[in-house]
Each structure stands twice: as C-alpha cells, then as structure tokens.
LOVEXRO-677687 format. One line per 10 residues: number of its first residue (from 1); for each residue z, x, y of N, C-alpha, C. Coordinates in steps of 0.2 Angstrom, whole numbers. Last residue first. Example, Ala and Ser with C-alpha at 12.3 -4.5 7.8 and 13.67 -1.06 7.14 Angstrom:
<rs>
2	35,64,-11,36,68,-5,39,64,0; 39,66,-28,39,62,-22,39,66,-16
</rs>
This chain:
<rs>
405	458,471,312,465,470,315,467,463,313; 441,467,313,446,471,311,453,468,314; 432,458,317,431,460,310,437,465,308; 429,445,328,433,450,326,433,451,319; 412,442,334,418,440,330,422,446,329; 404,438,350,405,443,344,411,440,341; 403,432,362,399,429,356,400,433,350; 411,428,376,412,432,370,408,429,364; 401,425,390,406,423,385,405,427,379; 397,427,407,396,429,400,402,426,396
395	390,419,421,395,421,418,394,423,410; 380,422,433,378,421,426,385,424,422; 385,422,446,379,419,445,377,418,438; 403,418,448,397,422,448,391,418,446; 417,414,448,413,414,442,407,418,442; 422,416,461,426,416,455,423,416,448; 412,416,470,416,422,470,420,422,463; 405,404,467,401,410,468,406,416,467; 415,395,467,411,396,461,408,403,461; 419,395,480,424,396,475,421,398,468
385	408,392,488,411,399,488,416,400,482; 409,378,483,403,382,482,405,390,483; 421,371,485,419,373,478,413,378,478; 422,368,498,425,375,496,423,376,489; 417,356,500,412,362,502,415,368,499; 427,347,499,423,348,493,418,354,494; 433,346,511,436,351,506,431,352,500; 428,345,526,425,342,520,428,347,514; 435,351,536,434,344,536,432,341,530; 435,365,533,442,361,534,441,354,534
375	422,367,532,426,368,526,433,365,527; 417,365,545,416,360,540,420,361,534; 419,378,551,424,372,552,423,366,548; 408,384,547,414,386,543,419,381,545; 398,379,555,398,377,548,404,379,544; 402,384,568,403,377,567,403,375,559; 412,399,567,406,396,567,407,388,565; 427,403,576,424,401,570,417,397,571; 424,416,588,427,410,586,423,407,580; 424,430,599,423,427,592,427,421,591
365	416,442,609,420,436,608,419,434,601; 409,453,606,413,454,612,418,448,612; 404,461,590,405,455,595,410,456,600; 401,470,581,398,471,588,400,466,593; 408,466,570,410,472,573,407,474,580; 401,454,568,408,454,570,410,460,573; 389,460,563,389,456,569,396,455,572; 393,465,551,390,469,556,391,466,563; 397,453,544,402,458,546,399,463,551; 385,444,545,391,442,547,396,448,549
355	373,450,542,372,444,546,379,442,549; 376,461,534,371,462,540,372,456,545; 385,456,524,386,463,528,382,463,534; 378,445,519,385,444,523,386,451,527; 367,451,514,366,446,519,373,445,523; 373,459,504,369,462,510,368,457,515; 378,449,496,383,454,499,379,457,505; 367,443,491,372,439,495,376,444,499; 361,453,484,357,450,490,362,446,494; 371,456,474,369,461,479,366,458,485
345	369,444,467,376,446,470,374,451,476; 356,445,463,358,439,467,364,441,470; 356,457,455,352,456,461,354,450,466; 365,453,445,367,458,449,363,458,456; 358,442,439,365,441,443,367,447,447; 347,450,434,346,445,439,353,443,442; 353,461,425,350,462,432,349,456,436; 357,456,413,362,457,418,359,459,425; 346,453,404,352,448,405,356,449,411; 339,465,405,336,458,407,341,453,408
335	348,474,401,346,474,408,343,467,410; 349,470,387,355,470,392,353,470,399; 336,472,383,339,465,383,345,465,388; 334,485,383,331,482,388,334,475,389; 341,488,371,344,490,377,341,486,383; 331,483,362,338,481,362,342,482,368; 320,491,365,320,484,366,327,481,366; 325,503,360,324,502,367,324,495,369; 337,500,347,330,502,349,330,501,357; 352,506,339,348,501,344,342,504,347
325	353,511,323,352,513,330,349,508,334; 362,500,312,359,507,313,359,509,320; 370,489,311,364,490,307,361,497,307; 379,489,321,382,489,314,376,490,309; 370,490,332,375,496,330,377,495,323; 365,477,331,360,483,330,365,489,329; 377,469,333,373,469,327,368,475,326; 381,473,347,385,474,341,381,474,334; 372,471,357,371,477,354,376,478,348; 375,458,363,368,460,362,367,466,357
315	388,458,366,385,452,362,378,454,360; 390,470,373,393,469,366,390,463,362; 383,467,384,381,473,380,384,472,373; 391,456,389,384,455,387,381,461,383; 403,463,392,403,457,387,396,456,385; 399,472,401,402,474,395,402,469,390; 395,464,412,390,469,409,393,471,402; 407,458,415,402,454,412,397,458,409; 414,470,420,416,467,414,411,462,411; 406,472,431,407,477,426,409,474,420
305	409,460,438,402,461,436,402,466,431; 423,463,441,421,457,436,414,457,434; 422,473,449,426,474,443,424,469,438; 416,467,461,413,473,457,416,474,450; 421,457,469,417,455,463,415,461,458; 427,456,481,430,460,476,427,458,469; 421,451,492,423,446,487,426,450,481; 414,466,496,414,459,498,416,455,492; 412,480,492,419,477,491,419,469,493; 396,481,484,400,481,490,407,478,489
295	392,490,469,393,484,473,397,485,480; 380,499,460,386,499,464,386,493,469; 375,499,444,374,495,451,381,495,454; 377,507,434,370,504,434,369,501,441; 389,512,437,384,517,435,377,514,435; 397,500,438,395,504,444,390,509,443; 390,493,423,395,493,428,392,497,434; 380,503,412,383,497,414,388,498,420; 366,511,404,371,511,409,373,504,411; 362,519,389,362,513,392,367,514,398
285	352,528,377,357,528,383,356,522,387; 342,529,368,348,531,366,354,531,371; 329,530,379,331,530,372,338,533,371; 337,522,393,331,526,391,333,527,383; 341,510,406,341,513,399,336,518,398; 339,503,418,346,504,416,347,508,409; 329,506,431,329,505,424,336,508,421; 334,507,444,328,503,442,327,502,435; 351,505,448,346,508,444,340,504,443; 356,500,464,356,499,457,350,503,454
275	368,498,478,362,501,475,362,499,467; 378,500,491,375,494,487,368,497,484; 393,508,496,386,508,494,384,502,490; 405,513,507,402,507,504,395,509,502; 417,524,506,410,524,508,407,518,504; 433,522,510,428,520,505,422,520,508; 446,533,515,439,530,516,435,528,510; 463,529,516,458,532,512,451,529,514; 478,535,523,472,530,525,466,533,521; 487,544,522,489,537,519,483,532,520
265	482,555,529,482,555,522,484,548,518; 485,552,542,479,550,540,478,551,532; 502,546,543,497,551,544,491,549,541; 510,535,543,513,541,546,508,547,547; 512,519,543,506,524,543,508,530,547; 522,512,548,523,515,541,517,520,540; 519,506,559,522,513,560,523,516,553; 515,493,556,510,498,556,513,505,557; 524,483,557,525,488,551,519,493,551; 522,473,566,529,476,566,530,482,560
255	509,469,564,511,473,569,517,477,569; 505,460,555,506,467,552,509,471,558; 501,449,562,507,448,557,509,455,554; 489,452,568,495,452,572,502,452,567; 476,460,565,481,456,560,488,456,563; 470,466,576,466,461,571,470,457,567; 481,473,582,476,468,586,473,463,581; 485,481,572,490,475,575,486,470,579; 474,489,570,477,485,565,481,479,567; 475,495,583,469,491,581,471,487,575
245	486,502,583,486,497,588,480,492,586; 483,512,573,489,507,572,488,501,576; 473,519,580,472,515,573,477,510,572; 480,524,590,475,519,592,473,516,585; 488,533,583,491,528,586,486,522,588; 479,542,578,482,538,573,486,532,577; 464,545,587,471,546,586,474,540,581; 451,546,590,455,542,594,462,542,593; 446,552,579,446,556,585,450,552,590; 445,543,569,450,548,569,451,551,575
235	434,536,574,440,532,574,446,538,573; 424,545,571,425,543,578,432,539,579; 425,546,557,427,552,561,428,550,569; 421,533,553,428,535,552,430,541,556; 408,528,554,412,527,560,419,530,559; 399,526,543,399,533,547,404,533,553; 397,509,547,395,515,542,395,521,546; 411,502,555,404,503,555,402,509,550; 424,495,545,421,499,550,414,500,550; 437,485,539,430,486,539,428,490,545
225	452,489,532,449,488,538,441,490,537; 462,483,520,456,486,521,454,484,528; 478,485,511,474,482,516,467,486,517; 489,478,500,484,483,500,479,481,505; 506,475,503,499,473,505,495,479,504; 519,474,490,516,477,496,509,474,497; 522,468,479,527,471,482,525,474,489; 510,459,477,517,457,475,522,461,479; 499,463,484,500,466,478,507,465,476; 488,454,493,494,454,491,495,457,484
215	477,461,505,478,459,498,485,459,495; 470,459,520,477,460,517,477,457,510; 457,465,530,459,461,524,466,463,521; 451,465,546,456,467,541,458,462,536; 439,468,558,441,464,552,446,468,548; 433,467,575,437,470,570,438,465,564; 426,462,586,426,469,585,430,471,579; 435,448,587,430,451,590,430,459,589; 443,446,571,443,445,578,437,448,581; 450,440,556,443,442,559,445,441,567
205	457,443,541,458,442,548,453,445,552; 457,436,524,454,440,529,456,438,536; 465,428,516,459,432,513,457,437,518; 481,423,512,476,425,517,471,430,514; 491,417,504,484,415,503,479,418,508; 504,417,516,501,418,509,494,415,509; 512,427,529,508,421,527,505,423,520; 530,431,527,522,433,528,518,428,526; 543,428,524,539,424,529,532,426,531; 548,445,521,549,437,520,546,434,526
195	535,457,519,541,455,522,542,447,521; 527,472,512,528,464,513,534,463,516; 520,487,519,525,483,516,524,475,517; 503,493,517,509,491,521,514,486,518; 490,505,513,495,500,511,501,499,516; 473,506,515,479,508,516,484,503,514; 456,510,517,461,507,513,467,510,515; 441,506,526,447,511,526,453,507,523; 424,505,523,431,502,523,436,508,523; 408,503,531,413,507,526,419,503,527
185	391,496,532,399,496,533,402,501,529; 378,493,529,380,495,536,387,496,537; 370,497,515,376,495,517,378,497,524; 357,495,503,359,496,510,366,493,511; 350,497,491,349,491,494,352,491,501; 341,509,483,347,509,488,345,502,492; 338,512,467,336,508,472,342,507,477; 336,527,458,341,523,461,338,519,467; 330,533,442,328,531,449,333,526,452; 338,545,432,336,538,433,335,537,441
175	341,558,427,336,557,432,333,550,433; 352,561,419,346,558,416,340,557,420; 361,566,428,358,571,424,352,568,420; 365,555,435,362,560,439,358,565,434; 371,548,425,365,545,429,361,550,432; 381,556,421,376,555,416,369,552,420; 389,555,432,386,562,431,380,561,426; 390,543,444,389,544,437,386,551,436; 396,537,455,395,544,455,393,547,448; 400,524,451,394,525,456,392,532,457
165	404,526,433,405,524,440,399,526,444; 402,528,419,406,533,423,405,532,431; 396,523,409,400,518,412,405,522,417; 383,525,398,386,528,405,390,522,408; 384,526,381,384,522,387,387,525,393; 374,530,367,378,533,373,378,528,379; 372,528,350,371,525,357,376,528,362; 375,536,340,369,532,340,367,529,346; 381,553,345,382,545,344,375,542,343; 392,567,346,385,564,344,386,557,342
155	400,576,357,400,570,353,393,567,352; 408,591,358,402,588,357,402,582,354; 419,599,370,418,594,365,411,592,364; 428,614,375,422,610,375,421,605,369; 446,612,376,439,616,376,434,611,376; 457,604,376,457,610,371,450,614,371; 454,594,385,460,598,386,460,605,382; 436,594,387,442,591,384,448,596,386; 420,590,393,426,595,394,432,591,392; 406,586,383,412,585,387,417,590,388
145	390,580,379,395,586,379,400,584,384; 385,566,370,386,569,376,390,575,375; 370,558,362,377,559,363,379,563,369; 357,559,361,360,559,355,368,559,356; 343,553,369,350,554,370,353,553,363; 327,560,366,331,554,364,338,557,366; 318,570,367,318,565,372,322,559,371; 322,579,357,315,576,357,315,569,361; 338,577,361,334,579,356,327,575,356; 351,579,372,344,577,372,341,580,366
135	367,575,377,363,579,372,356,576,371; 371,575,395,369,571,388,366,576,383; 386,581,402,379,582,401,377,578,394; 400,578,403,396,582,409,389,582,408; 414,568,401,407,569,399,403,572,405; 430,573,400,425,571,405,418,573,402; 446,569,396,440,571,393,434,569,397; 458,564,398,457,570,401,451,573,398; 458,554,383,460,555,390,459,562,392; 449,545,373,451,552,374,452,553,381
125	451,532,362,451,534,369,453,541,370; 443,524,349,446,531,351,446,531,358; 443,512,337,443,513,344,447,520,345; 443,508,323,437,511,326,437,513,333; 454,502,320,454,509,318,448,512,321; 463,493,333,457,494,329,456,501,327; 473,495,342,475,492,336,469,492,331; 468,501,353,470,505,348,473,502,342; 465,489,361,460,493,358,462,497,352; 477,487,366,475,482,361,469,485,358
115	478,497,375,483,496,370,481,492,364; 467,495,383,467,501,379,472,500,373; 471,483,390,465,483,386,465,489,381; 483,489,397,483,483,392,477,483,388; 477,499,405,482,500,400,483,495,395; 469,491,413,466,495,408,471,498,403; 479,483,420,474,480,416,471,485,411; 486,493,426,489,489,421,484,485,417; 476,499,435,479,503,429,483,499,424; 474,489,444,469,490,439,472,494,433
105	486,477,448,484,484,448,479,486,442; 481,461,451,485,465,446,482,472,447; 479,445,455,479,452,458,483,456,454; 468,432,449,474,436,448,474,443,452; 462,418,456,461,425,456,468,428,455; 462,402,447,465,407,452,462,414,451; 462,394,436,459,392,442,462,396,448; 458,396,420,462,399,425,459,397,432; 450,391,410,457,390,409,461,392,415; 435,383,418,439,388,414,446,387,414
95	427,380,434,428,379,427,432,384,423; 434,378,450,430,382,446,432,380,438; 441,371,459,435,368,457,431,372,452; 452,378,463,454,372,458,447,369,456; 449,387,472,448,389,465,449,383,460; 442,385,487,447,382,483,446,383,476; 438,394,501,436,393,494,443,390,491; 441,393,515,434,395,513,433,393,506; 450,387,528,450,387,521,443,388,518; 453,396,543,448,392,539,449,393,532
85	464,397,557,463,397,550,458,393,547; 462,406,571,461,399,568,460,400,561; 463,419,576,469,415,575,468,408,572; 450,423,574,453,423,581,459,418,581; 451,417,559,446,419,564,448,418,571; 457,420,544,460,419,551,454,422,556; 452,412,529,451,418,534,454,415,540; 456,410,511,456,408,518,455,414,523; 456,404,495,454,410,499,453,407,507; 468,398,483,463,397,489,462,403,493
75	475,405,474,472,399,472,467,396,477; 481,419,467,478,416,473,474,411,471; 495,427,460,489,422,459,487,419,466; 500,443,455,500,438,460,494,433,459; 509,451,442,503,450,445,504,444,450; 515,459,428,516,458,435,509,457,438; 510,451,412,511,457,416,512,455,424; 508,439,407,515,441,407,516,447,411; 494,438,406,497,435,412,505,436,412; 492,443,393,490,447,399,493,444,405
65	497,434,384,501,440,385,499,444,391; 487,424,387,494,422,388,498,429,389; 475,430,384,476,428,390,484,427,391; 469,434,372,474,439,375,477,436,382; 459,428,365,466,427,363,471,431,366; 446,430,370,449,435,365,456,434,363; 446,419,379,441,419,373,443,424,368; 454,424,389,456,418,385,452,418,378; 447,434,394,453,436,391,455,430,386; 436,427,399,435,431,393,441,433,390
55	443,420,409,440,416,403,439,421,398; 446,431,417,452,428,414,449,423,408; 433,433,422,436,438,418,442,435,414; 431,421,429,426,423,424,429,428,419; 442,422,439,442,417,433,437,419,428; 445,440,442,443,433,444,443,428,438; 456,451,447,454,448,441,452,441,442; 456,464,458,455,457,457,452,455,451; 457,477,461,462,474,457,462,467,456; 449,493,463,448,485,463,453,482,458
45	460,505,470,454,503,465,454,495,465; 470,511,477,464,509,480,458,508,476; 477,524,465,477,518,470,470,517,473; 477,526,448,474,528,455,474,522,459; 481,528,432,484,527,439,481,530,445; 477,531,420,473,526,424,475,525,431; 478,548,415,480,541,415,475,537,419; 470,560,416,476,559,411,479,552,410; 452,557,418,459,558,420,464,557,415; 441,554,411,442,561,413,449,562,416
35	438,547,396,441,546,402,443,552,405; 428,540,384,430,546,387,432,544,394; 428,532,368,428,531,376,431,537,379; 420,529,354,424,534,357,423,533,365; 419,518,340,417,519,347,422,525,349; 412,509,327,416,515,328,414,517,335; 413,491,325,409,497,327,414,503,329; 420,480,323,419,485,317,415,490,319; 424,472,333,418,469,329,417,474,323; 433,479,340,435,473,338,430,470,332
25	424,489,345,429,491,340,432,485,336; 418,482,355,414,485,349,419,486,344; 428,478,364,424,473,360,420,476,354; 433,491,368,437,486,365,433,481,361; 422,496,374,425,499,369,429,495,365; 420,487,385,415,487,380,418,491,374; 432,489,392,431,483,389,426,483,384; 431,503,395,436,501,391,435,494,388; 419,502,404,419,506,398,425,504,393; 422,493,414,416,492,410,417,496,403
15	434,498,420,434,491,417,428,490,412; 434,515,415,435,510,419,435,503,416; 431,528,408,437,523,405,439,518,411; 417,536,403,420,532,408,425,527,406; 405,535,391,407,539,396,410,535,402; 406,531,374,406,528,381,409,533,386; 396,531,360,400,535,364,400,532,371; 395,524,344,394,523,351,399,527,355; 397,530,332,392,525,333,390,525,340; 401,548,331,403,541,332,397,536,332
5	408,563,328,402,559,327,405,552,327; 412,578,337,414,571,334,408,567,333; 416,595,337,411,590,337,414,584,334; 420,610,346,422,605,342,417,599,342; 412,625,346,413,619,350,415,614,345
</rs>
C-alpha cells in the first residue's frame, strides 16, 4: 500500500474541503485534499455564492479575477404569490464589497479555488481518490485509507478533516451521534431553457398547493419544485405529462417549455435533510460543512455555511498545525464558533419549512400574507432577510496570513 504523510488530510473536495485546503496551504500548512470523482462537474449542486463568501474572496485578493468567470448577479430576491410579486430582500443593504448573490456553477467555483491552491507547494488535490476508513491508533485518528486510481492509499496526518458531505463515510465510520432536526419536504431539480423576455430577479413562484423556484444560470434555468417528503413516487405515478402541467400551473412563464422534460431521468430527487452532529470532533478528527450539518436548500445557504466553517477552521487551526498536532480543545473551538450560527440557521429553515412551505403545499387558496405586503410598502424591511440570507448569523473573515506564493 502506497503511503503519504501530511499535516492535514481533508476528505471531500466540495466547497468546505477545497476552501480549507486552500487556506491552510496559503499559510504554509502541508495539506492533501481527496475528491472521489475525476472532476467537479456534477449538475444540481448548490451554485449560490452569497455576499459573505464574496467578502472572503475579496479578503483573499481573488475577487476581481473570480468575477471574470461566467456568472449572473441577483441584487433583489422576490417571490410571485398567486401572480402578485413581493420584493422580499434587497441586497443593497448588506455590508461588504458585493451587494448581490452570484449564481455560478459550483464546478467553476471549485476549479477556480483548486487552480489557485496548486500555486502553493503544500497543496495537493488527489482526484478519483475516496477516503473510505479512518486510521485509528490508540483511539486517535491518524489519517485515512483511500481508494485511488492506482490502488489503495494510506494517508497519515496530524489532523483529518471530514468534509465529505451529508453522506459522509468518515462520519459513519467514526460513529458520531447525529441530531435529526427534521424536514417535511423534498425537492425535484430540473433544467429548462431561458428565453428573451423572461422575468428577472425571480426567487420563487408560489400558488396554492405548489412551489417552483427558477434559478438563473445564465444560459438556462435550474428549477426546483418543492414537494411533500416522500411524495416523489406518487407524483411519478401520475405521469410525466401531469408533472409538466403542474410546473406550468405554478410558474406560468415556463409553460411554453415544459415539453423539454422528455423523461424522468431529467428530473432529479433531492431528499432534503436537516441534521447536525452532536460533537463535530474526536481526537485527530474534525467535521465541517455538510458532514457536520446538513442544511435545507431554503435560501441556498448550505455552500456558504460550509465555506464559513472552512474559514473559521483555518483561523483557529493554522497555528496549532504549524506548531504540531491540534488538541481536542483546539478542535472544540471550531465547533464552539460554528455551531451557534448553524443552529440558528437550521432553526429558521425548519420554521419556514413547517410554517410556510408545508402549509403552502396543503393550501386550497393562496394570497400574499399581510406582513409580506409590507415589504412592498416599506422597502427598508427588505434589509432583514437580505442580511439573513446574504451574510448569515456569524460571518467569518480571513485572519490567517499568506506565507507562500
């Protein structure tokens, strides 16, 4: 078995893993990031880059180059409720250099970060390499065993980070207790073409019994239909034509293109889960991102919380890693820092799922609630959801310095 030694081994090449790898290597820490796929290209992944993340890119000196990549910018978030448009959030109110949400395919974001990470001698990204089990010695995690293209690989590390998503193998193998917060909904993802004259800045389309979100991906819409938890098979049983009709009923501006959905293979089920680990660490091992806390797609904040985790972990662990082996107290500080905003965000998501989305799906009639109409009358109110979505409850800032490159 081939063996690699490193300061920090990161399982998972998503936003949390690649960002943490970049930040650590930038500060002189030797790091290996493992990504099980041969590239980052997978559709129906979160592609919202919120102002909090754009601020991090600015602090790293990468923002101008980053925004040269193809993307669209959303400055206001609105919803159409039974045909009546309500302006919900105006990102002009958020602090920071970018007062918009950038919509960019996640693979472009990850390719960009990885390319910049490779400029540092301590950054290694191993594609088609999947961590499958932790190396445990005397109760301490000493690295991971992985499947690599040329056979089994043993990676020993002073710190192992599980950033391998909501289905984390390391989380499963380490036996961490998961707290299920609850999610009464699922989502069906599909894409439809864009056409001249399509409405812009639309965040969601809500009618009695249905919700469809259309995300502008420059050349097409990535769409999500919200359904009751476990309701996909019942929807399939009604047939594809009925699904197309339902999309057209909820979002009439899409009616002329629903025939682009030729089969059920073009419609992907996202099983929504909202959960978190009770303890994010054990000796030699730390979890961040979806591996530590799975988020609802509400607000598209999951990718941004994952990046905030990575920034906080780099801020708190760079010095211990440069000095030697981080202690459990060092790892606990990461959870102490990031668990409160995670709990607050999940609490808000569950409230919206149960008190808004679930009720919409059961409703026989639908009109904008009186308090939402106030957002059109008093624009200053749009600052509250703008900050909640765009910045979050505890934004992180880069506190580490660049020592390489």
